[in-house]
C-alpha positions in Angstrom: 102.1 69.3 102.9 101.0 66.2 104.4 104.1 65.9 106.2 103.9 69.3 107.4 100.6 68.2 109.2 98.1 69.1 106.2 95.1 65.9 106.1 94.5 64.3 103.0 90.3 64.8 101.9 89.6 62.7 98.6 86.6 65.3 97.7 86.6 69.1 98.8 83.3 68.5 100.2 85.1 66.0 102.7 87.9 68.8 102.8 85.3 71.6 104.1 83.2 69.6 106.4 85.4 70.1 109.5 86.3 73.4 108.5 84.9 77.4 109.3 86.6 78.9 106.2 87.8 77.3 102.6 90.3 78.7 100.7 90.1 78.5 96.5 93.7 79.3 94.5 92.8 77.5 91.0 93.8 78.7 87.7 90.6 79.2 86.0 87.1 80.0 86.5 85.8 76.4 85.4 88.4 74.6 88.2 87.0 77.4 90.7 82.8 76.2 89.9 83.7 72.6 89.7 85.2 72.5 92.8 82.3 74.6 94.6 79.2 73.1 92.9 77.9 69.5 93.0 77.0 67.0 95.3 80.8 66.4 96.3 81.6 70.3 96.1 82.8 72.7 98.8 79.2 74.2 99.0 78.1 71.0 100.3 80.4 70.3 102.7 80.6 74.1 104.6 77.8 74.8 107.6 76.0 77.2 107.5 78.1 80.3 109.5 81.2 79.2 107.3 83.0 81.3 104.6 84.6 81.0 101.5 87.6 82.9 100.4 88.6 82.6 96.2 92.3 83.9 96.0 91.8 82.6 92.0 92.2 85.0 89.4 88.3 84.5 88.4 85.5 86.1 86.2 83.9 88.8 88.8 80.2 87.0 87.5 81.2 83.6 88.1 82.1 84.8 92.1 79.0 86.8 92.0 77.1 84.0 90.9 78.2 81.0 93.2 78.3 83.4 96.4 74.5 83.5 95.3 74.3 79.8 96.0 76.6 80.0 99.2 74.5 82.5 100.5 71.5 80.3 99.8 73.2 77.8 102.3 74.1 80.3 104.6 78.0 80.7 103.4 79.6 84.2 103.2 82.2 84.9 100.2 84.8 87.3 100.2 87.4 87.2 96.9 90.8 87.9 97.5 92.9 87.2 94.0 96.2 88.2 94.2 99.2 90.0 92.6 103.0 90.1 92.7 104.7 87.2 91.2 104.9 83.6 92.4 108.0 84.7 94.4 106.6 87.2 96.4 103.8 84.4 97.1 106.5 81.8 98.0 107.8 84.5 100.7 104.0 85.7 102.0 104.9 88.9 100.5 102.0 89.1 97.8 99.2 91.8 97.5 96.2 90.7 98.0 93.1 92.5 96.6 89.7 91.8 98.5 86.1 92.3 97.4 82.8 91.9 99.6 81.1 92.9 102.8 83.6 94.5 104.9 82.7 93.1 107.8 83.9 89.7 106.8 86.9 91.0 105.8 87.5 92.2 108.6 86.8 89.1 110.6 89.3 87.0 108.3 92.0 89.7 107.9 94.2 88.0 110.0 93.6 85.0 107.9 94.9 86.6 105.0 97.6 88.6 106.5 99.5 85.1 107.2 99.5 84.8 103.4 100.0 88.4 102.0 101.1 91.6 102.2 99.8 94.0 101.4 96.2 93.7 101.6 93.7 96.3 99.8 90.2 96.1 100.4 88.8 97.1 97.1 84.7 96.7 97.8 81.9 95.0 97.2 82.4 91.8 95.4 83.2 91.6 92.1 85.7 95.0 92.5 88.8 92.7 93.5 88.7 90.5 90.7 87.8 92.7 87.9 90.9 95.0 89.5 93.2 91.7 89.5 92.8 91.4 85.8 92.7 95.0 84.7 96.8 94.8 86.7 97.5 91.7 84.7 96.3 93.7 81.4 98.7 96.4 82.3 101.7 94.0 83.2 101.2 92.2 80.0 101.4 95.5 77.9 104.5 96.5 79.8 105.7 93.4 79.3 105.6 93.4 75.7 106.6 97.3 75.6 109.8 96.3 77.9 110.9 94.0 75.2 110.5 96.5 72.8 112.7 99.0 74.7 115.4 96.3 74.9 115.9 95.8 71.4 115.5 99.4 70.4 118.6 99.5 72.9 120.4 96.6 71.8 120.1 97.9 68.0 121.4 101.5 69.0 124.5 99.7 70.4 123.5 100.3 73.8 124.9 97.6 76.2 121.6 95.7 77.6 122.6 95.3 81.5 123.9 99.6 81.0 120.1 99.8 79.5 118.4 97.5 82.0 119.9 99.8 85.2 119.1 103.0 82.8 115.4 102.1 82.8 115.2 100.7 85.9 116.1 104.0 87.4 114.0 106.1 85.4 110.8 107.2 84.9 110.0 104.4 82.2 110.2 102.0 84.8 107.2 99.4 85.9 106.9 96.1 88.1 107.4 94.0 85.0 110.2 95.7 83.5 112.4 95.2 87.1 111.5 92.0 87.4 110.0 89.7 84.2 112.5 91.7 81.9 115.8 90.0 83.8 114.6 86.5 83.2 114.4 87.7 79.3 118.1 88.7 79.9 118.8 85.6 81.0 117.6 83.6 78.1 115.3 81.3 80.7 112.1 83.0 80.0 111.0 81.5 83.7 108.6 83.5 84.9 106.4 80.5 86.2 103.3 82.2 84.2 102.3 80.8 81.5 100.8 81.8 78.1 97.7 80.0 78.4 96.8 81.6 81.6 98.0 85.2 80.2 95.8 84.4 77.5 92.8 83.7 80.0 93.4 86.7 81.8 93.1 88.9 78.3 90.3 87.3 78.0 88.8 88.6 81.2 89.4 91.6 81.0 88.2 92.2 77.9 84.8 91.0 78.9 85.1 93.5 81.7 85.6 96.1 78.9 83.0 95.0 76.7 80.6 95.0 79.5 81.4 98.8 80.2 81.7 99.7 76.8 85.5 100.8 77.3 87.7 100.6 74.2 90.9 98.9 74.8 92.9 99.9 71.6 96.7 98.6 73.0 95.2 96.3 75.4 93.3 94.4 71.8 96.9 94.7 70.2 99.0 93.4 72.8 96.7 90.5 73.2 96.8 89.6 69.6 100.7 89.5 70.2 99.9 87.1 73.3 98.0 84.9 71.6 100.6 84.5 68.4 103.2 83.6 70.6 101.1 80.7 72.2 100.7 79.6 69.1 104.4 79.5 68.2 105.6 78.4 71.2 102.8 76.4 73.0 100.5 77.5 76.1 102.5 76.3 78.6 105.6 78.2 77.3 106.2 81.1 79.8 104.4 84.4 79.2 107.6 86.2 79.7 108.5 83.9 75.9 105.9 86.8 74.2 109.4 88.8 73.7 111.1 86.1 71.9 108.8 86.8 68.9 110.5 90.4 68.9 113.5 88.5 69.2 113.0 85.9 66.5 111.7 89.0 64.0 114.7 90.5 64.2 117.0 88.1 64.1 118.5 89.1 67.7 118.7 88.2 71.0 118.4 89.5 74.2 121.0 88.7 76.5 123.2 89.9 79.2 125.3 88.6 82.0 124.6 88.7 85.8 121.1 88.0 85.4 119.2 85.5 87.0 117.6 82.3 85.8 114.8 82.0 87.9 113.4 84.5 90.8 114.0 82.0 92.8 117.9 82.1 92.7 120.6 81.9 92.5 120.6 85.9 92.1 124.1 87.3 90.8 124.6 91.1 92.1 123.6 93.8 94.6 120.7 95.3 91.3 118.6 92.1 92.0 118.8 91.2 95.8 114.7 92.3 95.6 114.3 89.0 94.2 113.5 86.1 96.6 115.5 83.1 96.7 113.2 80.8 98.6 111.6 77.6 96.3 108.7 77.8 94.3 105.4 76.5 96.0 101.7 75.4 94.2 99.1 74.6 96.5 95.4 75.2 96.7 94.8 76.4 100.8 92.1 75.0 102.4 
């Protein structure tokens, strides 16, 4: 990044001092709070009239809490968590879910458009963070269900490559099945998203459910499966490795030729052309 023209700053406060807008994209709510608050935090560096945009998968109440602190300093807040996989983030084609004052969103839409596509304005501050953890919960449920579907296909004697193509072109398809299942079938599981993060996001979804009195019977059951996978394989194992619990219990693997080891390539065959071939990047934007 420095070679590309970025400037180094020793603290978030220093980084924010000459900025009109600061963007954070961090793995946990605690990391966002640590970056924004305190004597060396962003809020002490960003001036009145500035804007903080949080693109993290965050706790909606935490975003709202920090936004109050920001407003007291004349700083505006937007939330813009992203969804769609790191392979789409690498090429600027990841979906942004935006919450906050619509006028502030319109003023900064161009900045978000440089990194994301499409952009969905959800509503007031907190709604986008809520929707993001809902979409993640749904993806995790789909991920486990996809593993069960493929295992059923295998023991029924169906070629797994043909099973994948059939399900992909059926009413049972989902983004999780179409993209993540390819990494299971390859055996790499390399989704670039850890079981630790998956369990964190499940926890955030359950906070929302409890606050609104909504039972999550299927979600709660799948969360326990993810917790077992984390205990079995470690928190840094890829989230797709949850399917390995099923493989291990059955004594059968779910492998087929012609599927990529990574979402970033190399990609084999015309049915996988939708996967990006750009190298992965991991950074916070300022």
